[in-house]
C-alpha positions as CSV (number, residue, x, y, z in Angstrom):
1,M,20.8,-18.4,16.0
2,T,17.8,-17.1,17.9
3,S,15.2,-19.8,18.5
4,I,11.5,-19.2,18.3
5,E,11.2,-19.7,22.0
6,E,13.9,-17.1,22.8
7,A,12.3,-14.7,20.3
8,R,8.9,-15.0,21.9
9,D,10.4,-13.8,25.2
10,R,11.5,-10.7,23.3
11,R,8.5,-10.6,20.9
12,W,7.5,-7.0,21.6
13,L,11.0,-5.9,20.7
14,A,10.9,-8.1,17.6
15,L,7.5,-6.5,16.7
16,A,9.0,-3.0,17.0
17,L,11.7,-4.0,14.5
18,L,9.3,-5.7,12.1
19,A,6.9,-2.8,12.3
20,M,9.7,-0.3,11.7
21,A,10.7,-2.2,8.6
22,Q,7.1,-2.3,7.4
23,F,6.9,1.4,8.2
24,V,9.8,2.2,5.8
25,V,8.2,0.0,3.1
26,V,4.8,1.8,3.3
27,L,6.5,5.2,3.8
28,D,8.4,4.8,0.5
29,A,5.2,4.5,-1.4
30,S,4.4,8.1,-0.3
31,I,7.6,9.8,0.8
32,V,8.3,10.9,-2.7
33,N,4.9,12.6,-3.1
34,V,5.9,15.9,-1.6
35,A,9.2,15.7,-3.6
36,L,7.5,15.1,-6.9
37,P,7.6,18.8,-8.1
38,S,11.3,19.0,-7.2
39,I,12.0,15.7,-8.9
40,G,10.0,16.7,-12.0
41,T,12.0,19.9,-12.3
42,D,15.5,18.4,-11.7
43,L,15.0,15.3,-13.9
44,A,12.7,16.9,-16.5
45,F,9.6,14.7,-15.9
46,S,6.3,15.5,-17.6
47,Q,3.2,15.9,-15.4
48,E,1.8,12.7,-16.9
49,N,5.0,10.7,-16.1
50,L,5.3,11.9,-12.5
51,S,2.9,9.1,-11.4
52,W,5.5,6.5,-12.5
53,V,7.8,7.5,-9.6
54,I,5.0,6.0,-7.5
55,N,3.8,3.3,-9.8
56,A,7.2,1.8,-10.6
57,Y,7.5,1.1,-6.9
58,T,4.0,-0.2,-6.2
59,L,3.8,-2.4,-9.3
60,T,6.9,-4.4,-8.7
61,F,6.1,-4.5,-5.0
62,G,2.6,-5.8,-5.6
63,G,3.6,-8.1,-8.5
64,F,6.3,-9.9,-6.6
65,L,4.8,-10.0,-3.1
66,L,3.2,-13.4,-3.5
67,L,6.5,-14.8,-4.7
68,G,8.2,-13.2,-1.7
69,G,5.6,-14.8,0.6
70,R,6.2,-18.2,-0.9
71,M,10.0,-17.9,-0.7
72,A,9.7,-16.8,2.9
73,D,7.7,-19.8,3.8
74,L,10.1,-22.2,2.2
75,L,13.6,-20.6,2.3
76,G,13.2,-19.0,5.7
77,R,11.4,-15.8,6.9
78,R,14.3,-14.2,8.5
79,R,16.5,-14.9,5.5
80,L,14.1,-13.2,3.1
81,F,13.5,-10.4,5.5
82,L,17.3,-9.7,5.6
83,S,17.7,-10.1,1.8
84,G,14.8,-7.7,1.2
85,L,16.2,-5.1,3.5
86,I,19.6,-5.1,1.9
87,L,18.2,-4.9,-1.6
88,F,15.8,-2.1,-0.6
89,A,18.7,-0.1,0.9
90,L,20.9,-0.5,-2.2
91,A,18.1,0.4,-4.6
92,S,17.4,3.5,-2.5
93,L,21.1,4.5,-2.7
94,A,20.9,4.1,-6.5
95,G,17.7,6.1,-6.7
96,G,19.2,9.0,-4.8
97,F,22.1,9.2,-7.3
98,A,19.8,9.0,-10.4
99,Q,20.5,11.5,-13.1
100,S,17.6,10.8,-15.4
101,E,13.9,9.9,-15.5
102,G,14.7,6.3,-16.5
103,Q,17.3,5.8,-13.8
104,L,15.0,6.9,-11.1
105,I,12.1,4.8,-12.3
106,A,14.4,1.7,-12.5
107,A,15.7,2.2,-9.0
108,R,12.2,2.6,-7.7
109,A,11.2,-0.7,-9.4
110,V,14.1,-2.5,-7.7
111,Q,13.1,-0.9,-4.4
112,G,9.7,-2.4,-4.9
113,L,11.2,-5.8,-5.4
114,G,13.1,-5.5,-2.1
115,G,9.9,-4.5,-0.4
116,A,8.2,-7.5,-1.9
117,L,10.8,-9.8,-0.3
118,L,10.8,-8.3,3.2
119,S,7.1,-7.3,3.8
120,P,5.4,-10.7,3.7
121,A,8.2,-12.2,5.7
122,A,7.8,-9.6,8.4
123,L,4.0,-10.0,8.7
124,S,4.2,-13.8,8.7
125,M,6.8,-13.6,11.5
126,V,4.3,-11.6,13.5
127,T,1.9,-14.5,13.2
128,V,4.6,-16.9,14.3
129,L,5.6,-14.9,17.4
130,F,2.1,-14.0,18.5
131,D,-0.7,-16.6,19.1
132,E,-4.1,-15.8,17.5
133,G,-6.4,-14.0,19.9
134,A,-6.3,-10.8,21.9
135,E,-2.5,-10.6,22.0
136,R,-2.2,-11.0,18.2
137,N,-4.9,-8.4,17.8
138,K,-2.9,-6.0,19.9
139,A,0.2,-6.8,17.9
140,L,-1.6,-6.3,14.6
141,G,-3.1,-3.1,16.0
142,V,0.5,-1.8,16.2
143,W,1.1,-3.2,12.7
144,G,-2.0,-1.5,11.3
145,A,-1.1,1.8,13.0
146,V,2.3,1.7,11.4
147,A,1.0,0.7,8.0
148,G,-1.7,3.4,8.1
149,S,0.4,6.2,9.4
150,G,3.4,5.3,7.1
151,G,1.7,7.1,4.2
152,A,1.0,10.3,6.2
153,V,4.4,10.3,7.9
154,G,6.0,9.7,4.5
155,V,4.8,12.9,3.1
156,L,5.7,14.7,6.3
157,L,9.3,13.4,6.3
158,G,9.4,13.9,2.5
159,G,8.7,17.6,3.0
160,V,11.3,18.0,5.6
161,L,14.0,16.2,3.7
162,T,13.2,17.9,0.3
163,E,13.2,21.3,1.9
164,W,16.4,21.0,4.0
165,A,18.5,18.4,2.1
166,G,17.1,17.9,-1.4
167,W,14.8,15.4,-2.9
168,Q,17.6,12.8,-3.1
169,W,17.4,12.3,0.6
170,V,13.9,10.9,0.5
171,L,15.7,7.9,-0.9
172,F,19.1,8.1,0.9
173,V,17.4,8.0,4.3
174,N,16.5,4.4,3.7
175,V,20.1,3.3,3.6
176,P,21.1,3.7,7.3
177,I,17.6,2.6,8.5
178,G,17.8,-0.6,6.4
179,L,21.3,-1.5,7.5
180,A,20.5,-0.9,11.2
181,A,17.3,-3.0,10.9
182,A,19.3,-5.8,9.3
183,A,21.8,-5.8,12.1
184,L,19.1,-5.9,14.8
185,A,17.2,-8.7,12.9
186,L,20.2,-11.0,13.4
187,R,19.8,-10.7,17.2
188,L,16.0,-10.5,17.6
189,L,14.4,-12.6,14.9
190,P,14.2,-16.4,14.8
191,E,14.5,-18.4,11.6
192,S,11.3,-20.2,10.6
193,R,10.3,-22.0,7.5
194,N,7.9,-24.7,6.3
195,G,8.9,-28.1,4.9
196,G,8.1,-29.1,1.3
197,A,9.6,-28.9,-2.1
198,R,11.3,-25.6,-3.0
199,H,9.4,-24.8,-6.1
200,F,9.0,-21.1,-6.9
201,D,6.5,-19.8,-9.4
202,V,8.7,-17.2,-11.1
203,A,6.6,-17.5,-14.3
204,G,3.5,-16.5,-12.4
205,A,5.2,-13.6,-10.7
206,V,6.6,-12.2,-14.0
207,S,3.4,-12.6,-15.9
208,I,1.2,-10.9,-13.4
209,T,3.7,-8.0,-12.9
210,A,4.2,-7.5,-16.6
211,G,0.4,-7.6,-17.2
212,L,-0.4,-5.1,-14.5
213,S,2.5,-2.8,-15.6
214,L,1.2,-2.7,-19.2
215,L,-2.3,-2.1,-18.0
216,V,-1.2,0.8,-15.9
217,Y,0.9,2.2,-18.7
218,A,-2.0,2.0,-21.1
219,L,-4.2,3.9,-18.7
220,V,-1.7,6.6,-17.9
221,D,-0.8,7.2,-21.6
222,A,-4.4,7.0,-22.9
223,T,-5.1,10.8,-22.3
224,D,-2.2,11.6,-24.8
225,V,-2.8,9.0,-27.5
226,G,-6.5,8.5,-27.2
227,W,-8.7,5.8,-25.5
228,T,-9.5,4.1,-28.8
229,S,-6.0,4.4,-30.3
230,V,-4.1,1.3,-31.5
231,Q,-1.6,1.8,-28.6
232,T,-4.2,1.9,-25.9
233,L,-6.3,-1.0,-27.2
234,G,-3.2,-3.1,-28.1
235,L,-1.5,-2.7,-24.8
236,G,-4.7,-3.2,-23.0
237,A,-5.3,-6.5,-24.9
238,L,-1.7,-7.7,-24.2
239,A,-2.1,-6.8,-20.5
240,L,-5.3,-8.8,-20.2
241,A,-3.6,-11.7,-22.1
242,L,-0.7,-11.7,-19.6
243,I,-3.1,-11.6,-16.6
244,A,-5.1,-14.6,-18.2
245,A,-1.7,-16.4,-18.7
246,F,-1.0,-15.9,-15.0
247,V,-4.3,-17.5,-14.1
248,A,-3.5,-20.4,-16.4
249,I,-0.1,-20.8,-14.9
250,E,-1.5,-20.9,-11.4
251,L,-4.0,-23.6,-12.3
252,R,-1.3,-25.8,-13.8
253,T,1.9,-25.4,-11.7
254,K,2.5,-27.7,-8.8
255,A,3.3,-24.9,-6.3
256,P,1.4,-21.8,-7.5
257,L,1.7,-18.4,-6.0
258,V,-2.1,-18.2,-5.7
259,P,-3.7,-21.7,-5.2
260,F,-7.0,-21.4,-7.0
261,P,-9.4,-22.0,-5.3
262,G,-7.4,-23.1,-2.3
263,I,-7.2,-20.4,0.3
264,F,-10.0,-18.5,-1.4
265,R,-12.4,-21.1,-0.2
266,I,-12.2,-19.2,3.0
267,R,-14.9,-16.5,2.4
268,T,-13.3,-13.9,4.7
269,I,-9.9,-14.2,2.9
270,S,-11.3,-13.6,-0.6
271,G,-13.6,-10.8,0.7
272,I,-10.9,-9.0,2.6
273,N,-8.5,-9.1,-0.3
274,L,-11.0,-7.7,-2.8
275,T,-11.9,-5.0,-0.3
276,A,-8.3,-4.1,0.3
277,L,-7.9,-3.5,-3.5
278,F,-10.5,-0.7,-3.3
279,V,-9.2,0.7,0.0
280,A,-5.8,1.2,-1.7
281,M,-7.3,2.6,-4.9
282,S,-8.7,5.5,-2.8
283,L,-5.9,5.8,-0.3
284,F,-2.9,6.2,-2.7
285,S,-4.8,8.8,-4.7
286,M,-5.5,10.9,-1.6
287,F,-1.8,11.4,-0.7
288,F,-0.8,11.9,-4.3
289,F,-3.4,14.6,-5.2
290,V,-3.4,16.4,-1.8
291,S,0.4,16.8,-2.1
292,L,0.2,18.2,-5.6
293,Y,-2.8,20.5,-4.6
294,M,-0.8,22.0,-1.7
295,Q,2.3,22.7,-3.8
296,Q,1.0,23.4,-7.3
297,V,-2.2,25.3,-6.4
298,L,-1.8,26.7,-2.9
299,G,2.0,27.4,-3.4
300,Y,3.2,25.5,-0.3
301,E,6.9,24.8,0.0
302,P,7.8,21.1,0.5
303,L,8.3,21.6,4.3
304,E,4.9,23.3,4.6
305,A,3.2,20.5,2.7
306,G,4.9,17.9,4.8
307,L,3.9,19.5,8.1
308,A,0.3,19.9,6.8
309,Y,0.1,16.1,7.0
310,L,1.0,15.9,10.7
311,P,-2.7,15.9,12.0
312,L,-3.5,13.1,9.5
313,A,-0.6,11.0,10.7
314,L,-1.5,11.5,14.4
315,G,-5.1,10.8,13.7
316,I,-4.4,7.5,12.0
317,I,-2.2,6.4,14.9
318,V,-4.8,7.2,17.5
319,S,-7.7,5.8,15.6
320,A,-5.8,2.5,14.9
321,G,-5.3,2.1,18.6
322,V,-9.0,2.5,19.1
323,A,-9.8,0.1,16.2
324,S,-7.7,-2.7,17.6
325,Q,-9.8,-2.6,20.8
326,L,-13.0,-2.5,18.9
327,V,-12.0,-5.5,16.7
328,T,-11.6,-7.6,19.9
329,R,-15.0,-6.3,21.2
330,I,-17.3,-6.4,18.1
331,G,-15.3,-8.1,15.4
332,F,-13.4,-6.9,12.3
333,K,-16.3,-6.5,9.9
334,P,-18.3,-3.6,11.4
335,V,-15.1,-1.7,12.2
336,L,-13.8,-2.1,8.6
337,V,-17.2,-1.0,7.1
338,A,-17.3,2.1,9.4
339,G,-13.7,2.9,8.4
340,L,-14.4,2.8,4.7
341,I,-17.5,5.0,5.0
342,L,-15.6,7.6,7.0
343,T,-12.7,7.5,4.4
344,A,-15.3,8.0,1.6
345,A,-16.7,11.0,3.5
346,G,-13.2,12.5,3.9
347,L,-12.6,12.2,0.2
348,V,-15.9,13.8,-0.7
349,W,-14.9,16.7,1.5
350,F,-11.5,16.9,-0.3
351,S,-13.4,17.0,-3.6
352,R,-14.6,20.5,-2.7
353,V,-11.1,22.0,-2.7
354,S,-10.8,25.4,-4.5
355,A,-8.1,27.2,-6.3
356,D,-8.0,29.9,-3.6
357,G,-8.5,27.4,-0.8
358,T,-7.3,27.5,2.8
359,Y,-5.5,24.9,5.0
360,V,-8.2,24.7,7.7
361,G,-11.2,24.5,5.4
362,D,-9.7,22.5,2.5
363,I,-7.1,20.2,4.1
364,L,-7.2,20.0,7.9
365,F,-10.8,18.9,8.6
366,P,-11.1,16.5,5.7
367,S,-7.7,15.1,6.7
368,L,-8.9,14.4,10.2
369,L,-12.0,12.7,9.0
370,A,-10.1,10.5,6.6
371,A,-7.5,9.7,9.3
372,V,-10.2,8.1,11.5
373,G,-11.5,6.2,8.5
374,L,-8.1,4.9,7.5
375,G,-7.2,3.9,11.1
376,F,-10.5,2.0,11.4
377,A,-9.9,0.3,8.0
378,F,-6.3,-0.8,8.2
379,V,-6.4,-2.7,11.6
380,P,-9.4,-4.9,10.9
381,M,-8.2,-5.5,7.3
382,T,-4.8,-6.8,8.6
383,V,-6.5,-8.9,11.4
384,A,-9.0,-10.5,9.0
385,A,-6.3,-11.2,6.3
386,V,-4.5,-13.7,8.6
387,S,-7.5,-14.8,10.7
388,G,-8.1,-18.6,10.6
389,V,-5.1,-19.2,8.4
390,D,-2.9,-22.2,9.2
391,G,0.7,-21.5,10.1
392,H,2.1,-23.0,6.9
393,E,0.1,-20.5,4.8
394,A,1.0,-17.4,6.9
395,G,3.4,-16.1,4.2
396,L,0.8,-16.6,1.5
397,A,-1.9,-14.8,3.4
398,S,0.5,-12.0,4.3
399,G,1.5,-11.7,0.6
400,L,-2.0,-11.7,-0.6
401,I,-3.2,-8.7,1.5
402,N,-0.1,-6.7,0.7
403,T,-0.4,-7.6,-3.0
404,S,-4.1,-6.5,-3.0
405,Q,-3.1,-3.1,-1.5
406,Q,-0.2,-2.4,-3.8
407,I,-1.9,-3.4,-7.0
408,G,-5.0,-1.5,-5.9
409,G,-2.9,1.5,-5.3
410,A,-1.1,1.4,-8.6
411,L,-4.4,0.8,-10.6
412,G,-6.2,3.5,-8.6
413,L,-3.5,6.0,-9.1
414,A,-3.3,5.3,-12.8
415,I,-7.0,5.6,-13.3
416,L,-7.4,8.8,-11.2
417,A,-4.3,10.5,-12.6
418,T,-5.6,9.8,-16.1
419,I,-9.0,11.3,-15.2
420,A,-7.5,14.3,-13.4
421,N,-5.0,15.1,-16.2
422,G,-7.8,14.8,-18.8
423,R,-10.0,17.3,-17.0
424,T,-7.0,19.6,-16.5
425,D,-6.2,19.5,-20.2
426,D,-9.8,20.2,-21.2
427,V,-10.0,23.2,-18.9
428,M,-6.7,24.6,-20.2
429,A,-7.9,24.0,-23.8
430,A,-11.1,25.9,-23.1
431,A,-9.0,28.8,-21.6
432,G,-6.8,28.9,-24.7
433,G,-3.8,27.7,-22.8
434,D,-3.7,30.8,-20.5
435,P,-1.1,30.0,-17.8
436,A,-3.1,32.1,-15.3
437,Q,-5.8,29.5,-15.5
438,L,-3.5,26.6,-14.6
439,P,-4.3,26.6,-10.8
440,V,-8.1,26.4,-11.7
441,A,-7.5,23.7,-14.2
442,L,-5.4,21.6,-11.8
443,T,-8.0,22.0,-9.1
444,E,-10.8,20.8,-11.3
445,G,-8.7,17.8,-12.1
446,F,-8.1,17.1,-8.4
447,Q,-11.8,17.5,-7.6
448,I,-12.9,14.8,-9.9
449,A,-10.1,12.5,-8.8
450,F,-11.2,12.9,-5.2
451,T,-14.8,12.2,-6.1
452,V,-14.0,9.0,-8.0
453,G,-11.7,8.0,-5.1
454,A,-14.6,8.4,-2.7
455,G,-16.5,6.0,-5.0
456,F,-13.8,3.4,-4.7
457,A,-14.1,3.6,-0.9
458,V,-17.8,3.2,-1.0
459,A,-17.4,0.2,-3.3
460,G,-15.0,-1.3,-0.8
461,A,-17.6,-0.8,2.0
462,I,-20.3,-2.5,-0.1
463,L,-18.0,-5.5,-0.9
464,A,-17.0,-5.8,2.8
465,M,-20.6,-5.9,3.8
466,V,-21.5,-8.5,1.2
467,L,-18.4,-10.7,1.0
468,I,-16.9,-10.8,4.5
469,S,-18.4,-13.4,6.8
470,G,-20.2,-11.7,9.8
471,R,-20.1,-15.1,11.6
472,A,-16.3,-15.3,11.2
473,S,-16.0,-11.8,12.5
474,R,-18.0,-12.4,15.6
475,A,-16.3,-15.8,16.2
476,H,-12.9,-14.2,16.1
477,A,-13.9,-11.5,18.5
478,E,-15.4,-14.0,21.0
479,A,-12.3,-16.2,20.8
480,A,-10.1,-13.2,21.4
481,R,-12.1,-12.1,24.4
482,R,-11.9,-15.7,25.8
483,G,-8.1,-15.7,25.3
484,E,-8.2,-18.7,22.9
485,L,-5.0,-19.2,21.1
486,E,-5.9,-21.6,18.3
487,P,-6.9,-20.3,14.9
488,V,-10.6,-19.7,14.7
489,P,-12.3,-21.8,12.0
490,V,-13.9,-19.6,9.4
491,P,-16.6,-20.7,7.0
492,A,-15.9,-21.6,3.4
493,Y,-18.3,-20.8,0.6
């Protein structure tokens, strides 16, 4: 078995493997975006239910990440990483063979569970292999570039595969990648775990996942059944009750997924996770609606839509590299706030798309602006999420930031898809259902979704300015420049 000392000698190879696995996990939240029209046609999805191809994945991913992080800390990080990879690959295989709407949604949910096992284990292994300071910032810069570009590369790869091989291959492609990564993990990654009783808060994980899933379903279906209908109000109340039950379980169990107040006494940790929620609410919607706009309004083929994302992907990679250097120089807080403001500006630009739009004016330039914003947001968010956290809580901190992003993405997409579909339905009703008006109706729905998404990014910037400790940000930067290796103490409330 590879020891931690041996693994540190090959830590950059290990980082490449861990980043590749995280890339696949992030990519799978977006790779199906370009394939959605093809999936909808083949499996008879309605426009409203298409978002569940995304949400089934992100909800189980987000709901079980904390349990995955806890299991990684206690059972072994490499063990959970390998288990998650294999489950992810098998679920991808099942999804590619799906013959109905229900089968595909179920497979995507199991995919999310596999991602929830491997992702926090991967990030916590990065914190084990790289000491806190400039070197870890560089490693997390690579991690942030991978996480940020995964969404954009996902739609690019999704377009290529959908055009040349069929939508099924956006899922099949994960199988050889997952198996190859598992084989390399046995050689490159050390096993590491914490001591302590092996108590797992399954009740907490199930209650929060069920509560969030019901909340998202209530939001998505509200346009059809009415916001004040018995279904919407009843499901909303049940969802809130399950979320409240989750909080009660966490306060009473001896090994909670989320130790209240515990880790949240660190001001930066609570602030960065709340900020990450809003970052994801704006990010997921951008990929979803831009993909639909290009294909359903501008008439792009899947390959054209995928290639249209290439500047966005490259922009995120370049800006993430710049961001990792800026975090070491000036701290994570100012870089994050700047990134969120630029992301909001890019979404405002996207909100001006038109039914007879062009690639350069309506997609390219706002994509480049949003790319810089996302690169600047992802790196400091990842650095801050694990800054000052003790080694025995690495899995928890990793799980928290990933959970915030996935839950934020699912809730944001549910809210914005509901708003967009409602506006589209209103425009079509006013036009008497004339099919010729559908591109205009869809565009107006996308416009309002982008506008609200920009509002989410602005809210994230405000929360970052108010909640994240500027002193902790500056202290982290100073320690990184001095080459200090110990975790930097960060102020509690």
